[in-house]
Structures are given as structure tokens and as C-alpha cells.
C-alpha positions in Angstrom: 79.9 103.5 84.0 80.8 104.0 87.7 81.5 106.9 90.0 81.2 110.4 88.7 80.4 110.5 85.0 81.3 113.6 82.9 80.3 114.5 79.4 84.0 114.9 78.4 84.8 111.4 79.7 81.7 109.9 78.0 82.5 111.5 74.6 86.1 110.3 74.9 85.1 106.7 75.6 82.5 106.7 72.8 85.0 108.1 70.2 87.6 105.4 71.2 85.0 102.7 70.4 84.9 103.7 66.7 81.2 102.8 66.5 79.6 101.7 63.2 75.9 101.8 62.1 75.7 98.0 62.7 77.4 98.1 66.1 75.5 97.1 69.2 76.5 99.5 72.0 76.2 98.0 75.5 76.0 100.7 78.2 76.7 99.2 81.7 75.6 101.6 84.5 76.8 100.8 88.0 76.6 103.0 91.1 77.1 106.5 89.6 77.4 109.5 91.8 75.5 111.9 89.5 72.6 109.9 87.9 70.5 113.0 87.1 73.4 114.4 85.0 73.9 111.0 83.4 70.1 110.9 82.6 70.5 114.2 80.6 73.5 112.9 78.7 71.6 109.7 77.8 68.8 111.9 76.5 71.1 113.9 74.3 72.9 110.8 73.1 69.9 108.5 72.4 67.2 111.0 71.5 69.0 113.9 69.9 71.8 111.7 68.5 74.8 113.7 69.6 76.8 114.9 72.5 78.7 118.2 72.7 81.3 119.7 75.1 83.6 122.6 74.9 86.7 120.4 75.5 86.0 117.3 73.4 83.8 118.8 70.7 80.8 117.0 69.1 80.1 113.2 68.9 77.5 112.1 66.5 75.8 108.8 67.5 76.0 106.4 64.5 73.9 103.5 65.6 70.4 102.8 66.9 71.3 99.4 68.4 71.7 100.1 72.1 71.3 97.9 75.2 71.5 99.6 78.6 72.3 97.5 81.7 71.4 99.0 85.1 72.8 97.6 88.3 70.4 96.3 90.9 70.5 98.7 93.8 68.8 99.1 97.1 65.3 100.4 96.7 65.9 100.4 92.9 67.2 103.9 93.4 69.5 104.0 90.4 66.6 103.2 88.0 64.4 105.8 89.7 67.1 108.4 89.0 67.3 107.5 85.3 63.8 108.1 84.1 64.8 108.0 80.4 65.3 104.3 80.7 61.5 103.9 81.2 61.1 105.1 77.6 62.6 101.8 76.3 61.6 98.2 76.4 62.7 96.8 79.8 63.7 93.3 80.8 64.4 92.4 84.4 67.3 89.8 84.5 66.8 87.0 86.9 68.7 83.9 87.8 67.9 81.0 85.4 70.2 77.9 85.4 68.8 76.9 82.0 70.5 80.0 80.5 73.9 78.9 81.7 76.2 78.3 78.7 78.1 75.0 79.0 81.6 74.8 77.3 81.7 71.5 75.4 85.5 71.3 75.1 86.5 68.2 77.0 89.3 70.0 79.0 87.1 73.0 80.0 86.5 73.7 83.7 82.8 72.7 83.5 83.6 69.4 81.8 86.3 68.5 84.3 83.9 69.1 87.2 81.0 67.3 85.6 83.1 64.3 84.7 84.0 63.9 88.4 80.4 64.5 89.4 79.2 61.7 87.1 81.7 59.3 88.6 80.8 60.4 92.1 77.1 59.7 91.6 78.0 56.3 90.1 80.2 55.4 93.2 83.1 54.7 90.9 85.6 57.4 91.8 87.9 55.1 93.7 88.5 53.0 90.5 88.6 55.9 88.1 90.9 58.8 87.3 90.5 61.6 84.7 93.0 62.0 82.0 93.0 64.0 78.7 96.0 62.2 77.0 95.2 60.4 73.8 98.4 58.5 74.2 97.3 56.6 77.4 93.6 56.4 76.6 91.3 59.3 77.3 88.8 58.9 80.1 87.3 62.4 79.7 83.9 62.5 77.9 81.8 65.4 76.8 78.8 65.8 79.2 75.9 67.3 77.4 74.7 70.7 78.5 71.4 69.6 80.0 73.1 67.0 82.2 75.8 69.4 83.3 73.1 71.8 84.5 71.4 68.9 86.4 74.6 68.0 88.1 75.3 71.6 89.1 71.8 71.9 90.4 72.2 68.8 92.7 75.8 69.4 93.8 75.9 73.2 94.1 72.5 75.0 93.7 70.8 72.6 96.2 73.3 73.7 98.8 72.5 77.4 98.5 70.2 78.3 101.4 69.4 81.7 100.1 68.4 81.1 96.5 67.9 84.8 95.8 71.7 85.2 96.3 72.7 82.9 93.5 74.2 84.3 90.3 76.3 83.1 87.4 79.3 84.7 88.9 79.0 82.7 92.1 78.4 79.5 90.1 81.5 80.3 87.9 83.6 80.7 91.1 82.5 77.3 92.3 83.3 75.7 89.0 86.8 77.3 88.6 88.0 76.5 92.1 86.6 72.9 92.0 88.1 72.3 88.5 91.5 73.6 89.6 91.6 71.2 92.6 90.2 68.3 90.6 92.9 68.7 87.9 95.6 68.6 90.6 94.0 65.4 91.9 94.0 63.9 88.4 97.7 64.8 88.0 98.8 63.5 91.4 100.7 60.2 91.1 100.2 59.7 94.8 96.4 59.5 94.6 95.9 57.3 91.5 93.7 54.3 92.1 96.6 52.0 91.4 99.0 53.6 93.8 96.4 53.8 96.6 95.6 50.2 96.2 99.3 49.3 96.2 99.8 51.3 99.4 96.8 49.7 101.1 94.9 53.0 101.6 91.2 53.1 102.4 89.1 52.1 99.5 87.1 55.4 99.8 90.1 57.7 99.8 89.4 59.3 96.4 85.7 59.7 97.1 86.5 61.4 100.4 89.0 63.7 98.6 86.4 64.7 95.9 83.7 65.3 98.5 86.1 67.5 100.5 87.1 69.5 97.4 83.5 70.1 96.6 82.8 71.2 100.2 85.7 73.7 100.0 84.6 75.0 96.6 81.0 75.6 97.9 82.4 77.3 101.0 84.7 79.6 99.2 82.1 80.7 96.6 79.3 81.1 99.1 81.1 82.5 102.1 80.3 86.2 101.5 76.8 85.6 100.1 74.0 86.8 102.4 70.7 88.3 101.5 69.0 91.1 103.3 65.4 91.5 104.2 63.4 93.2 101.4 62.2 95.9 103.8 65.8 96.8 104.6 66.5 97.3 100.9 63.9 99.9 100.5 64.6 103.6 100.6 61.8 106.1 101.5 61.0 108.0 98.3 59.8 111.6 98.4 57.9 113.5 95.7 59.6 116.6 94.3 57.7 118.5 91.6 55.8 115.4 90.6 58.9 113.2 90.2 60.2 110.5 92.5 63.5 111.2 94.2 65.4 109.2 96.9 67.8 110.2 99.6 70.8 109.0 97.5 73.6 109.7 100.0 71.8 108.1 102.9 70.8 105.1 100.8 74.4 104.5 99.7 75.6 104.8 103.3 73.0 102.3 104.5 73.7 100.0 101.6 77.4 99.8 102.4 76.7 99.2 106.1 74.3 96.4 105.3 76.7 94.8 102.8 79.6 94.9 105.2 77.5 93.6 108.0 76.3 90.7 105.8 79.8 89.4 105.0 81.0 86.4 106.9 84.1 87.4 108.9 87.4 85.6 108.3 87.7 84.7 112.0 84.2 83.0 112.0 85.2 80.2 109.6 87.4 77.2 110.2 88.8 77.4 106.6 89.7 73.7 106.2 91.6 73.6 102.9 93.3 70.9 100.8 96.5 71.4 98.8 98.1 68.9 96.5 101.9 68.7 96.7 104.1 68.0 93.7 104.6 64.3 93.5 103.4 63.7 97.1 100.5 63.6 99.5 98.2 66.5 100.3 98.7 69.3 102.8 95.7 70.0 105.0 95.3 73.4 106.6 92.8 74.4 109.2 92.2 77.1 111.9 91.0 74.9 114.8 92.0 71.3 115.3 88.8 70.4 117.2 86.5 71.4 114.3 88.2 69.2 111.6 85.4 67.3 109.8 85.4 63.5 110.0 86.0 63.2 106.2 89.1 65.3 106.5 90.4 63.2 109.5 89.9 60.1 107.3 92.1 61.8 104.6 94.8 62.5 107.2 94.7 58.9 108.3 94.8 57.6 104.8 98.2 59.3 104.1 99.7 57.4 107.0 98.7 54.2 105.2 99.1 52.2 108.5 96.7 51.1 111.2 97.7 53.8 113.7 96.0 57.1 113.7 97.7 60.4 112.7 97.2 63.2 115.2 96.5 66.5 113.4 99.1 69.2 113.8 98.4 72.2 116.1 99.6 75.2 114.1 99.1 77.5 117.0 102.2 76.2 118.8 104.5 76.3 115.7 107.0 79.1 115.1 107.4 81.1 111.9 109.9 78.8 110.3 107.9 75.6 111.1 104.8 77.2 109.6 106.8 78.0 106.4 107.7 74.3 106.2 104.0 73.7 105.6 103.6 76.7 103.3 106.3 76.2 100.7 105.0 72.9 99.2 101.6 74.6 98.7 103.2 77.5 96.8 105.2 75.0 94.7 108.4 76.9 95.3 111.9 75.9 96.5 112.2 75.0 100.1 113.3 78.0 102.3 114.9 79.6 99.2 113.1 82.9 99.8 112.2 82.5 103.5 111.9 86.0 105.1 113.3 85.8 108.6 112.1 89.4 109.3 108.4 88.5 108.7 106.6 86.7 111.5 104.4 84.0 109.9 101.4 83.2 112.0 98.8 80.4 111.6 96.3 83.1 110.5 98.7 84.5 107.8 99.6 81.0 106.7 95.9 80.3 105.9 95.5 83.7 104.2 98.5 83.2 102.0 97.6 79.7 101.0 94.0 80.7 100.2 95.1 83.8 98.2 97.5 81.7 96.2 95.0 78.9 95.5 92.3 81.4 94.4 94.6 83.3 92.1 95.8 80.0 90.5 92.1 79.1 90.0 91.5 82.6 88.4 89.1 83.5 91.2 89.1 87.2 92.2 90.5 88.1 95.7 89.5 91.1 97.7 91.4 91.8 101.0 89.8 94.2 103.4 91.0 95.5 106.7 91.9 98.6 108.8 94.9 100.7 107.9 98.1 99.1 109.4 96.7 95.6 110.0 99.3 94.0 107.7 97.6 93.6 104.3 100.5 95.1 102.4 103.2 93.2 104.3 101.3 89.9 103.8 101.0 90.4 100.0 104.7 91.6 99.6 105.9 88.5 101.5 103.6 86.2 99.6 104.9 87.7 96.3 108.5 87.1 97.5 107.7 83.5 98.5 106.2 82.9 95.0 109.1 84.7 93.2 106.7 87.1 91.4 106.6 90.8 91.1 104.1 92.9 93.0 102.6 95.9 91.4 101.2 98.5 93.8 99.1 101.6 93.1 98.0 104.1 95.7 94.6 105.7 95.0 94.0 109.2 96.2 91.6 112.1 95.4 93.7 113.1 92.4 93.7 109.6 90.8 91.8 109.5 87.5 90.2 106.6 85.7 92.8 107.0 83.0 95.6 106.6 85.6 94.2 103.3 86.7 93.8 102.1 83.1 97.4 102.9 82.3 98.7 101.2 85.5 96.7 98.0 84.8 97.8 98.0 81.1 101.5 98.3 82.0 101.2 95.5 84.6 99.4 93.2 82.1 102.0 94.0 79.4 104.9 93.0 81.7 103.1 89.9 82.7 102.7 88.8 79.1 106.2 89.5 78.1 107.9 88.0 81.2 105.5 85.0 81.2 105.2 85.1 85.0 102.3 85.5 87.3 102.0 89.0 88.5 100.0 90.2 91.5 98.3 93.6 91.3 97.1 95.4 94.4 95.1 98.6 94.9 95.1 100.6 98.1 91.8 102.2 99.0 
């Protein structure tokens, strides 16, 4: 539940679920606009056993198996405005790595990442490559759950400065992005141990690559994570007729200001990123040449495979077409086949397009924020054309209902399944 909750909507959603006496109903409550009204509806539903409205009729609640999940809000204001929840057994969910469920399929994301981490710790990456083919001898092994958690703790959790910020979602983002990159490394004929040895590359090339991939995965998953002082998260409660109330509107406003202020801005990061080309070397993108890490410079030098050093490219002096020459291999599309001459590609847009594409391919959510007219729509439309995919757009306004959004998403998903193409969906706020 999110936004403004009405009895008509709640009855409709419950009837659609077709609940049975043995069903466990999970009610997930986010930042609702009318928690006091929701509290009354929960009382009617859970205590009286039915809901009634003039429009949707009566809904009789068939099950007693209910779990209510309440979002963690500043000052715990949402829970304070839902006093009915205090009548039931409560459990405060905290981060616990031991509860992380490990997928034991050998080609799962977690197993791909942990196979590489095992070899990294054994200093054997430069003589080893991951493959899942039974025809050429499988090198993938099933890493047991406890060891996977230990590896994640050393190579990801230990890098989180603000432990209170960690969550399973952030950990999953790290695993997905790292696994996507490591699969591309595994499938790259250019970076197999045999070919690197044949070309006379540095004997630490694969180790440098994996370390760089892990650094980028940590950066991308932790970039927007920042905790706020506990004192700043508190709202000043006031007593009204013996009950605790909070200044809900002011708290929400302060919450949003604090969250936006805590995000790391795009311009404050160097965004060094690695991209594997089809059947060739890697493309390395960065914002500022002078801030390229030493390990990345070693990778640039290794691709030359000669004694002379390779000077990093300065993207700031390139024109739009030259920048596209760097972009198209990353997008795995035909060279210049869909190049838009009427769109000015800048180094900043190059980085954004590459990162959006890479995160989408790794099944990591992407949120683009910016002032009206700053170029978000043009960037996504151009990227969709470069990738030869269809862009679905929906404009949200005061009259847009939840049902409108559901229908829009369902239609886009249906077309994506039937056309078997990647589809990009964008919402305007």
C-alpha cells in the first residue's frame, strides 16, 4: 500500500486475490498519505472480519493468517499512526547476512561471483577461467552457502563504511552487476588465460580485471547509500487526547530533503567503467583522465601488448560522432547504423547511456532524476534508438490512477514477451 488508500480500492484488491482460509495474506504498507484512515480499515478487516463500502459492497475476510510489513520511516511515524499494529506480535527486521538465501544452481549469479572470489583469494585467476559447458569440461563448482556468505562479507560487506545502510537489496545489486560483468569476462575469447599468454600480456591481467569489476560493482551498488544522524531522523511528537501524533506533512518534507541531500551527485564521481566488446578487448570509460586508478591504467597498457605505454583518451575533446565510435561496441549494436546526427552526444551523456545500458542488462533498477528540460527524455529516446528497442512512455498527472499505471505496465510487458526484445519503460514525474 502506498499513497492515498481508499476502502473501495482495498476491497477491490482483496477480492481480486481470491483468498482462501489457508492463505497467508501479506500486507505491505509503505508511505501512505492517510494512515489514520488505513488504521480504521485494518481494524474493520482484522477484528470485525469484513469491509463494506457503498460502491464495492461487502468483503468477508476468510483467513486469520496475516503478516503486516510496515516501512521504516523517519521517527517511526508510520507505525505511530497505525496503533492497531501494536495489538499483534511484532518483529523488527534487521540486517543479518546469515539469513541471506544462496542459490545453489551452478550458473546462478551468486555462484558465478563466488567462483571468481574463490580463485581470487587463491591467486589463481590468471590461470583459470569459468565455463559451464559439459562438453569442454566444467570449471564451475557449487560453493556451499556458508562459504558464499563469508566471501560476500570479505569482498563486499567489509567495504561498507556505514553498516546501518546495508540491506539485501543493495547486496543483490552488487551480485547482479558483478555476475553480469564476470560472465562477459568468462565468454571473452580475448581474455582467456591461453590467449593472454600467447599475446605476451601481463601475467596479472585477469586479476586486475576482476578487481576492477568488483570495485565498479561496489561503487554502483553503494553510490547512493548514506545514513543520516539518528537525531535528524526524529520527529517531535505531540500529545493529542492522550494519543501520540506527529507532524506528518513536515516530517515527509524533511525526509525527502534529507534523502535527496544524502545522494551522491552524478558529477561528484569519476565513473570509471569497464565494458567487454564482442570478440575483442575492453572499452574503458571515465570522466576525468587524471583520476584513472593505477589498476585501470595497467589494463589499458595490457591491451596494447607491447612495451610502450598507451595514453588514455581524452573524451572532452571528441566530437559527437567520435564519441559514438566508443559507444556502439558497448551497446553491441551495428556500427553507426542508427547514429542520430541531430543529437549531440557529450562525454557526460556517453557515460550515462553506457551505465544505463549496463545496469539494465544486469537487471539492476535505474532511476534518472533531474530538472524539467535537462535532457532526460532525449537521452532515453536516443539510447533506445541506438539499441534498436521500443521506448514506452507514460506521463503521470493528477488524474492518473493506480489502475492506469498497472494497465500501462501490463501492456508493455506483454509486448516485450511476444516480441522477445528488450523494452525500456519510463515514467515522467
